[in-house]
C-alpha positions in Angstrom: 0.0 0.0 0.0 1.2 3.3 -0.8 1.6 5.7 2.0 -1.0 8.5 1.9 0.4 12.0 1.9 -1.3 14.5 4.2 -3.6 16.8 2.3 -1.9 20.1 1.7 -3.7 23.1 2.9 -3.7 26.1 0.6 -1.3 28.8 1.7 -3.0 31.4 3.8 -2.2 35.0 3.1 -2.6 37.5 5.9 -5.8 39.5 5.6 -5.2 43.0 4.2 -6.3 45.8 6.4 -9.1 47.9 4.9 -7.7 51.1 3.5 -8.4 54.1 5.7 -11.0 56.4 4.4 -9.5 59.5 3.0 -10.6 62.7 4.8 -13.0 65.0 3.1 -11.1 67.6 1.1 -11.4 71.3 1.9 -13.3 73.3 -0.7 -12.8 76.9 -1.7 -15.3 79.7 -2.4 -16.0 80.7 -5.9 -13.3 83.1 -7.2 -16.0 85.4 -8.6 -16.6 86.5 -5.1 -13.7 88.9 -5.5 -15.7 90.7 -8.2 -18.6 91.1 -5.7 -16.2 92.9 -3.3 -15.2 95.2 -6.1 -18.7 96.5 -6.4 -17.9 98.7 -3.4 -16.5 101.1 -6.0 -20.1 102.0 -6.8 -20.4 104.0 -3.6 -17.7 106.6 -4.3 -18.6 106.8 -8.0 -22.2 107.3 -7.1 -21.3 110.0 -4.6 -19.1 111.7 -7.1 -21.9 111.7 -9.7 -24.5 112.9 -7.2 -22.3 115.7 -6.0 -21.4 116.8 -9.5 -25.1 116.8 -10.4 -26.2 118.8 -7.4 -23.4 121.4 -7.7 -23.2 121.7 -11.4 -19.8 120.1 -11.6 -18.2 122.2 -8.9 -16.8 120.1 -6.1 -15.6 121.8 -2.9 -12.7 120.7 -0.7 -15.0 118.8 1.7 -16.4 116.7 -1.1 -13.0 115.7 -2.4 -11.8 114.8 1.1 -15.0 112.7 1.6 -14.4 110.9 -1.7 -10.8 110.3 -0.9 -11.7 108.7 2.4 -14.3 106.5 0.7 -11.7 105.4 -1.9 -9.3 104.5 0.8 -11.9 102.5 2.7 -12.9 100.8 -0.6 -9.3 99.8 -1.2 -9.1 98.3 2.3 -12.3 96.4 1.9 -11.3 95.1 -1.6 -8.0 93.9 -0.3 -9.7 92.2 2.7 -12.0 90.5 0.2 -9.1 89.0 -1.7 -7.5 87.8 1.5 -10.8 86.3 2.8 -11.3 84.4 -0.5 -7.8 82.9 -0.4 -7.9 82.0 3.3 -11.5 80.6 3.5 -12.0 76.8 3.2 -15.0 74.7 4.1 -16.0 71.0 4.0 -18.9 68.7 4.9 -17.8 65.6 6.8 -19.9 62.6 7.8 -21.1 64.4 10.9 -20.3 68.1 10.7 -19.9 71.1 8.5 -16.6 72.9 9.0 -15.4 76.4 8.1 -11.7 77.5 8.3 -10.9 81.2 8.0 -8.2 83.7 9.0 -4.7 84.9 8.0 -2.9 85.9 11.2 -5.5 84.4 13.6 -6.8 81.1 12.3 -10.3 80.2 13.1 -12.1 76.8 12.6 -15.8 76.5 13.3 -17.8 73.3 13.1 -21.5 72.7 13.5 -22.7 69.1 13.9 -25.1 68.1 11.1 -27.8 66.9 13.6 -27.9 70.4 15.1 -28.4 72.3 11.8 -31.9 73.9 12.0 -32.0 76.3 9.0 -30.2 76.6 5.7 -30.9 79.8 3.8 -29.7 81.0 0.4 -29.6 84.6 -0.6 -28.2 86.6 -3.6 -28.2 90.3 -4.2 -28.4 91.8 -7.7 -24.7 91.6 -8.3 -24.4 88.1 -7.1 -27.3 87.0 -9.3 -25.6 88.5 -12.4 -22.4 86.6 -11.6 -24.4 83.4 -10.8 -23.4 83.4 -7.1 -25.3 82.9 -3.9 -24.7 83.1 -0.1 -25.4 80.1 2.0 -26.0 80.4 5.7 -26.4 77.3 7.9 -27.2 77.7 11.6 -28.4 76.0 14.7 -31.0 78.7 15.4 -29.1 80.4 18.3 -28.5 84.1 18.4 -24.8 83.9 18.7 -22.3 84.0 15.9 -20.8 80.7 16.8 -24.1 79.0 15.9 -24.0 80.0 12.2 -21.7 79.3 9.3 -21.9 81.7 6.3 -20.3 80.9 2.9 -19.9 84.0 0.8 -20.1 83.2 -2.0 -20.7 80.0 -3.8 -21.8 79.2 -7.4 -25.6 79.0 -7.4 -25.7 75.2 -8.3 -23.2 74.4 -5.6 -25.2 76.3 -3.0 -28.4 74.5 -3.9 -26.6 71.1 -3.9 -25.0 71.9 -0.5 -28.3 73.0 1.0 -29.9 69.6 -0.1 -26.9 67.8 1.4 -27.2 69.6 4.8 -30.9 69.0 5.0 -30.8 65.4 3.9 -30.5 64.2 7.5 -34.2 64.9 8.1 -36.7 62.0 7.6 -38.1 62.0 4.0 -41.8 62.8 4.3 -43.5 64.4 1.3 -46.7 66.4 1.7 -49.7 65.5 -0.5 -49.6 69.0 -2.1 -46.1 70.3 -1.7 -46.7 73.7 -3.3 -48.8 75.9 -0.9 -48.6 79.3 -2.7 -47.0 80.9 -5.6 -46.5 84.3 -7.2 -49.6 86.3 -7.9 -49.6 89.9 -9.3 -53.0 90.6 -7.8 -51.3 90.8 -4.4 -49.7 94.1 -5.4 -53.0 95.9 -4.5 -52.2 95.2 -0.8 -48.8 96.8 -0.9 -50.1 100.4 -0.3 -51.9 99.2 2.8 -48.6 98.6 4.6 -46.5 100.9 6.7 -44.2 101.8 3.8 -47.0 103.6 2.0 -46.3 106.6 4.3 -43.2 105.8 6.3 -41.2 104.8 3.2 -41.4 108.4 1.9 -39.9 109.9 5.1 -37.3 107.1 5.3 -36.2 107.7 1.7 -36.1 111.5 2.2 -34.1 111.2 5.4 -31.6 108.8 3.7 -31.1 111.2 0.8 -30.8 114.1 3.2 -28.0 112.4 5.2 -26.1 111.4 2.1 -26.1 115.0 0.7 -25.2 116.4 4.1 -22.4 113.8 4.5 -20.7 114.9 1.2 -20.8 118.6 2.0 -24.1 119.6 0.3 -26.6 121.7 2.2 -29.9 120.2 0.9 -32.0 123.3 1.8 -29.9 125.4 -0.5 -30.6 123.3 -3.6 -32.7 125.3 -6.0 -35.7 123.0 -6.4 -35.8 122.4 -2.6 -35.6 126.1 -1.8 -38.3 127.0 -4.3 -40.6 124.3 -3.0 -40.4 125.7 0.6 -40.9 129.2 -0.6 -44.0 128.2 -2.6 -45.4 126.3 0.3 -44.9 129.2 2.7 -46.5 131.8 0.4 -49.6 129.7 -0.5 -52.8 129.0 1.4 -52.3 126.2 3.9 -55.8 124.8 3.3 -54.6 124.2 -0.3 -50.9 123.3 0.2 -51.3 120.9 3.1 -53.9 118.6 1.4 -51.8 118.7 -1.8 -48.6 117.8 0.2 -50.5 114.9 1.9 -51.8 113.7 -1.5 -48.3 113.9 -3.0 -46.8 111.9 0.0 -49.6 109.3 -0.3 -49.1 108.9 -4.1 -45.3 108.6 -3.7 -45.7 106.2 -0.8 -48.1 104.0 -2.7 -45.8 103.8 -5.7 -42.8 103.1 -3.5 -44.6 100.5 -1.5 -45.6 98.7 -4.7 -42.1 98.8 -5.9 -40.6 97.5 -2.6 -43.3 94.8 -2.5 -42.5 93.7 -6.1 -38.7 93.6 -5.4 -39.2 91.7 -2.1 -41.7 89.1 -3.2 -41.0 88.6 -6.9 -41.0 84.9 -8.0 -42.5 84.0 -4.6 -43.0 80.3 -3.9 -44.0 78.4 -0.7 -43.6 74.7 -0.7 -42.8 71.5 1.2 -39.6 69.8 0.1 -38.8 66.1 0.0 -36.9 66.5 3.2 -39.9 67.5 5.2 -38.8 71.2 5.1 -41.0 74.2 4.5 -39.2 76.5 2.1 -40.1 80.0 1.0 -38.3 81.6 -1.9 -38.7 85.1 -3.2 -36.8 88.2 -4.4 -36.2 90.2 -7.6 -32.8 91.9 -7.3 -31.9 90.1 -4.1 -33.2 86.5 -4.0 -33.9 84.9 -0.7 -34.6 81.2 0.2 -35.4 80.3 3.8 -35.9 76.7 4.9 -37.9 75.8 8.1 -37.6 72.3 9.3 -40.9 70.6 10.0 -39.7 69.3 13.4 -39.0 72.9 14.5 -42.4 74.3 13.4 -44.7 75.2 16.4 -47.6 77.0 14.7 -48.5 80.1 12.6 -49.4 83.7 13.2 -52.0 85.5 11.1 -51.2 89.2 11.0 -53.8 91.8 10.2 -52.5 95.4 10.6 -55.2 98.1 10.7 -55.0 99.3 7.1 -54.5 95.8 5.7 -57.4 94.5 7.7 -59.6 97.3 6.4 -58.7 96.2 2.9 -59.5 92.6 3.5 -55.9 91.4 3.7 -53.5 89.5 6.0 -50.0 88.0 6.1 -48.7 84.8 7.7 -45.6 84.1 9.8 -44.4 80.7 10.9 -43.8 80.2 14.6 -40.6 78.1 14.5 -37.4 77.6 16.4 -34.0 77.8 14.9 -34.4 81.0 13.0 -32.0 83.1 15.0 -32.7 85.9 17.5 -35.9 87.8 17.7 -35.1 90.3 14.9 -33.9 87.6 12.6 -36.9 85.4 13.4 -39.3 88.2 12.5 -37.6 88.8 9.2 -37.1 85.1 8.2 -40.4 83.7 9.5 -42.7 85.4 6.9 -44.2 82.7 4.7 -46.9 84.7 3.0 -46.7 88.4 2.2 -49.8 90.7 2.4 -52.5 88.9 0.5 -56.3 88.2 0.7 -57.6 87.0 4.0 -59.0 83.8 2.4 -55.6 83.0 0.9 -53.9 83.6 4.3 -56.2 81.2 6.0 -55.5 78.6 3.3 -51.8 79.0 3.8 -52.2 78.6 7.5 -54.0 75.3 7.0 -51.3 74.1 4.6 -48.5 75.0 7.0 -50.2 73.4 10.0 -51.3 70.3 8.1 -54.9 70.5 9.2 -57.8 72.9 8.5 -58.5 75.6 11.1 -60.9 77.8 9.2 -61.9 81.2 10.5 -61.2 81.0 14.2 -64.1 81.4 16.5 -62.7 82.4 19.9 -64.0 83.0 23.4 -64.6 86.7 24.1 -63.1 88.4 27.1 -65.0 90.0 30.0 -66.4 93.6 29.7 -63.8 94.7 32.1 -61.3 94.4 29.3 -63.3 96.8 27.2 -63.4 99.4 30.0 -59.6 99.1 30.4 -59.0 99.8 26.7 -61.4 102.7 26.6 -59.7 104.3 29.7 -56.3 103.8 28.2 -57.3 105.3 24.9 -58.8 108.4 26.5 -56.0 108.8 29.2 -53.1 108.4 26.8 -54.3 109.8 23.5 -57.0 112.4 24.2 -56.3 114.0 27.6 -52.5 114.8 27.4 -52.8 117.0 24.3 -56.0 118.6 25.6 -54.4 119.4 28.9 -51.3 120.9 27.3 -53.4 123.1 25.0 -55.7 124.2 27.8 -52.7 125.2 30.0 -51.1 127.1 27.2 -54.4 128.7 26.4 -54.9 129.9 30.0 -51.3 131.3 30.0 -51.0 132.7 26.5 -54.1 133.1 24.3 -57.7 131.9 24.5 -57.4 130.5 20.9 -55.6 127.5 22.3 -58.6 126.8 24.6 -60.8 126.4 21.5 -58.1 124.2 20.0 -58.2 122.0 23.1 -62.0 121.7 22.9 -61.8 120.9 19.2 -59.2 118.2 19.9 -61.4 116.5 22.5 -64.4 116.6 20.1 -62.4 115.1 17.3 -60.1 112.6 19.1 -62.6 111.2 21.7 -64.8 109.4 19.1 -61.6 108.0 17.3 -60.2 106.8 20.6 -63.5 105.2 21.5 -63.7 103.4 18.2 -60.1 102.1 18.5 -60.8 100.9 22.0 -63.8 99.0 21.0 -61.9 97.5 18.0 -59.1 96.4 20.3 -61.7 94.7 22.6 -63.3 92.9 19.6 -59.8 91.6 18.7 -59.4 89.9 22.1 -60.0 86.2 22.1 -58.6 82.7 23.0 -59.7 79.1 22.5 -58.7 75.5 21.7 -59.1 73.7 18.4 -57.7 70.2 18.1 -54.1 70.2 19.0 -53.7 74.0 18.8 -54.0 76.8 21.2 -55.5 80.0 19.6 -54.6 83.5 20.8 -55.7 86.8 19.3 -55.2 90.5 20.3 -54.3 93.9 18.9 -55.9 96.7 16.9 -53.1 98.5 15.0 -51.3 95.2 14.5 -53.8 92.4 15.2 -52.4 89.0 15.4 -54.0 85.6 15.7 -51.6 82.8 16.7 -52.2 79.1 16.5 -49.7 77.2 18.8 -49.1 73.5 19.0 -50.2 72.8 22.6 -47.4 70.2 23.0 -44.9 73.1 22.4 -46.0 75.1 25.4 -43.3 74.9 28.1 -44.7 77.0 30.9 -47.4 79.4 31.8 -47.0 82.9 33.4 -49.9 84.8 35.0 -49.4 88.6 35.5 -51.6 91.2 37.0 -51.6 94.7 38.6 -53.6 96.4 41.3 -55.9 97.8 38.6 -56.3 94.4 36.8 -57.0 92.6 40.1 -59.7 95.1 40.9 -61.2 94.5 37.4 -61.0 90.7 37.8 -58.7 90.1 34.8 -55.3 88.6 34.3 -52.8 88.2 31.4 -51.7 84.6 30.8 -48.5 84.0 28.8 -47.7 80.7 27.1 -44.0 80.2 26.8 -42.6 78.4 23.8 -39.1 77.9 22.5 -39.9 79.5 19.1 -41.1 82.7 17.6 -41.5 85.5 20.1 -40.8 83.2 23.0 -44.1 83.9 24.7 -47.7 84.6 23.5 -50.0 86.6 25.7 -53.7 86.1 26.3 -54.4 89.6 27.5 -57.1 90.5 30.1 -58.9 87.2 30.3 -61.1 86.4 33.3 -59.0 85.7 36.4 -61.5 83.0 37.5 -61.1 80.9 34.3 -57.4 81.6 33.4 -55.9 78.7 35.3 -58.6 76.3 34.2 -58.1 77.2 30.6 -54.3 76.8 30.9 -54.8 73.4 32.4 -57.2 72.4 29.6 -54.7 73.5 27.0 -51.7 71.7 28.6 -53.2 68.9 30.8 -51.1 68.1 33.9 -48.9 71.2 33.8 -50.9 73.1 36.4 -52.5 70.2 38.2 -50.3 70.5 41.3 -51.3 74.2 41.7 -55.0 73.6 41.2 -55.2 70.5 43.4 -55.0 72.4 46.8 -57.9 74.7 45.8 -60.0 71.7 44.8 -59.2 70.0 48.1 -60.1 73.1 50.0 -63.4 73.1 48.2 -64.1 69.5 49.0 -63.1 69.8 52.6 -65.2 72.9 53.2 -68.3 73.0 55.3 -71.3 71.3 53.8 
């Protein structure tokens, strides 16, 4: 028999170690961002043209010094822009977005991806021409450390990066992702905003400061001097109404222009990443994203003039939009539009229909308080001042005081009653409804699960009237929403019904006292 040889085992090679994953490379900003910094040259050139136009081509020493200072500042800003572009790097790793900047002092900031709450894209007119955009990603805190700003990226890269940062959210698509789009018919509501009047004075004040800053005395310009002379030598009962009409017309035209620039190409939609996105802007495009998980409700705003015209606007009550000022600016999801459209957008944002809110009215003591405030703060002080001056100087002012009371008292009374009609609160489904205000009436629908605490405040006068102000604290929007002058007897019970269990320990002793009382 032949001897069997042992079966040879195949030679075993040592297992190769898996190659280490290469780190994510750092990316640079678009080089066209240097051209954006060079647009600062428009300021000195514009000042030179404006000065030459106003002075007929004669520039004094102060104007030349001002332009020289502006040119030096521009050179510094442009050089800083070049350095910033060369020393700015960013990258998105598996769990964070990182930004590295600085020349002499190096700075590296990182935001974990799971903490990113908002990713916004904006682009001014120059950036749009160059195909650039600014991307801002933040955690929603008010500090600078909670936000990373990339200025500026190519527009496709900014859109791609925003989708990459928001991809961590669970994919949940709404049945109808588009809630509202652009509509030219909304322009009729533009003159019913503050800018119809305030915009004229703001623009005039800005031009006045520019002229004064470059050494031109505006009141000595020929057209301005002639306008004041004609106004002073004409009948006031003619010139005053004409001036008011001119201001109104200019304000209306300016308000329409600002509305068109701000809300051109408007679109409100739900994205695939369960994010509410609002996009708008003509010269400066803006795109704000609000994560569904951070959405706590909506606010229906009806300022006095807009309400008289049957319009309203909508803001989202959401966390992660920055400090109070940034939140007010970035939370607008519908510009002034018809009241019916505003209600429809509210329903789309909340995900369930609310309809026209029917709220519980407040006690009559709230009406008395508003009437007293209107008379005490708006009618009496001017009347007292005119009466005192009339007694000291001339009896004509006494008649002026009487006329003021006769004219202002009915207006104050009407505004007080309107403020009272605007008060209300209630519960509907999972939402707490709060309404108040007359000049700026707001109706807020809050998710009851978002209410963190209740605060009840009163004063000696409110305690005597039997009313109290309850404030629902939320980590979003304004931080707290007040139910003004509600009945003190029902305030705690309503708060307990809105947030079951939150006030139970405070209400239980009173219930026990009632149960243990004499029969």
